[in-house]
N, C-alpha and C positions, 0 to 999 in steps of 0.2 A: 504494500500500500504506500502510495506516494505521500510524503509529508507536505509537499508544496501543492497548493490548489492549481487546477488546470487553468490554462489560458483559453478563454472562449471568445471567439470573434464571430460577429454576424456581418457578412458582406451584403450591402444593400445598394439600391439606387434610389435617387430622390423621387422618381416617378413610379415606384413599385408599390402597389397596394398590398401585395402578398408579403412584402418585406416587413411592413408594419404589423401585420397579423402574426407573422412568425415571431417577431420581436416580443410582442405581448404574450404569445404562447410560451416561449422558452424562458423568459425572464424569471418566473418563479422556480422553474426546475434548476436553472443555473444558480440562483440564490440559495436554494435548499441544499445544493451540493457544496456551498461555501466558496463558490467561484464568482468572479466578476465578469460581466458581459461587456465587451467592447464592440460598439457598432461602428463599422467602417463604411463610408460611402465611396463606392468604387469610381463614381463620376469624378471625384476629386484627385484621383491617383491614376496616372496613365498605365502603370504596370498592373495595378489591380483591375483596371477596366479591360485591359487586354486579356488577363487571365480569366476573369469571371464574366465580363460582358453582360449578356442577357440571361445568364444562368443563376441569377440571384432570386431569392435569398439563398446564401450558402453559409452553413455553420462550419467553422474551423476550430478544431480543438488542438491545442499545442502545435499549431502550424500544419496540421493534417486535415484535409477536407473530410468532414464527418457526414454531411448531408447537403443535398441541393433541392430547392423548391419546397419539399415537405419534410417535416421533422416528427419523428415518433418520440413523444415525451418519455416513455418507458426506456427506450433504447438510449436516449440522451442521458437520462439519470444513471443508467447502468455504466455508460462510458465515463461519466464524470466521477463515479464512485470507484473506478479502477485505479 
């Protein structure tokens, strides 16, 4: 079991309605796991925009892509407890 909390990032775009829905959905799961959620707008970073483009929302845990578009809360909680 890791002593450090996981780094959780949500890649979003400003025009993405699903991004806001997923943010609201996962915030309590991330908080329950003792982690902080960092929301990153890919429109503001050329490299992120090239990598994620229209595939948002994307959840990234410790630098590894966890899910794209839809998030299963149970799977997310399990990943964050590892």
